[in-house]
N, C-alpha and C positions, 0 to 999 in steps of 0.2 A: 226148380223145386228141390233138387238135391242140395244146393247151397243153403236153402232155407232150413233143411234138416240139420245141416252142420251148424249153422248159426244158432239154431234153437237148442243146441247141445245134445243132439241125438247120441245115444250110447253106441250106436253102430258106426264104425269108421266110414268115411265117404266112399272109399274104394269098394267096400262091401256093398253099399247101397247101389253104387253105379253098376257093379257086376250083376246084381239081382235085376235091376231095371233092364240092362242090356240083354240078359238071358231071357227075360219075359218077352221083350220086343222080338228077339230072334225066333223064339218058339212060335209067336204069333205069325211072324212073316213066313216061316218055313211051312206052315200049314195053310197059308192063305192061297186060295185059287186065283187065277188071273182075273182081272177086272172083266165084267160082262162084255162080251163081244170082241175082246182082244184076240182070242184064239182064232175065231172064225174070220176076223178081218185079216190077220196075218196069213192064214192058210189060203184065203182067196187071193191075196196080193202076191203070194209066193211065186206063182208061175208067171206073173205079169211084170213084176219089177224086182230089181235086186234089193234085198233087205240087208241091213247092217245094224249092229249095235256098237255104240261108242259110249264107254263108261269110265268114270274116274275110280271105280271099284276094281279090285283085282279079279283075274280070271277065276280063281277058286270060288269066289262069291257069285259072279255073273253066270259062269258056265253051269255051276251046280243048280241054280234056280231056273235057268232056261231049260235044262234037262228035266228037272223035276216037273216042270209045267208042260213038258212035251213040245217045247217051242224051239229048242236049240237048232235042230236040223232045217229050220225054215230060213235061217240067216246065212248068207254067203260069207259074211265077214263079222267077226266079233273082235273089237279092239278095246283093250282094257288098260288100266293104269300101269300094269307091269309090262306092257308092250312098248312104252315110250320112256325116254329118260326124263 
């Protein structure tokens, strides 16, 4: 959709449009609760199996959201993009 704006001759530079779209997505994501049932499922599984997260995102992103959702301490291991070369 952003390319269409540029092709249509939008007065706003592409970078500005992308920044606004990314800001809106981030704001929506940062206020979103976990999907229904995820928290209770993880809490129930926590004492029964070892839980881990593997993500291609950096720790700054993953850890922040796991903590915000109150889920971080349920995982024995969190491995992110900045952990591997």
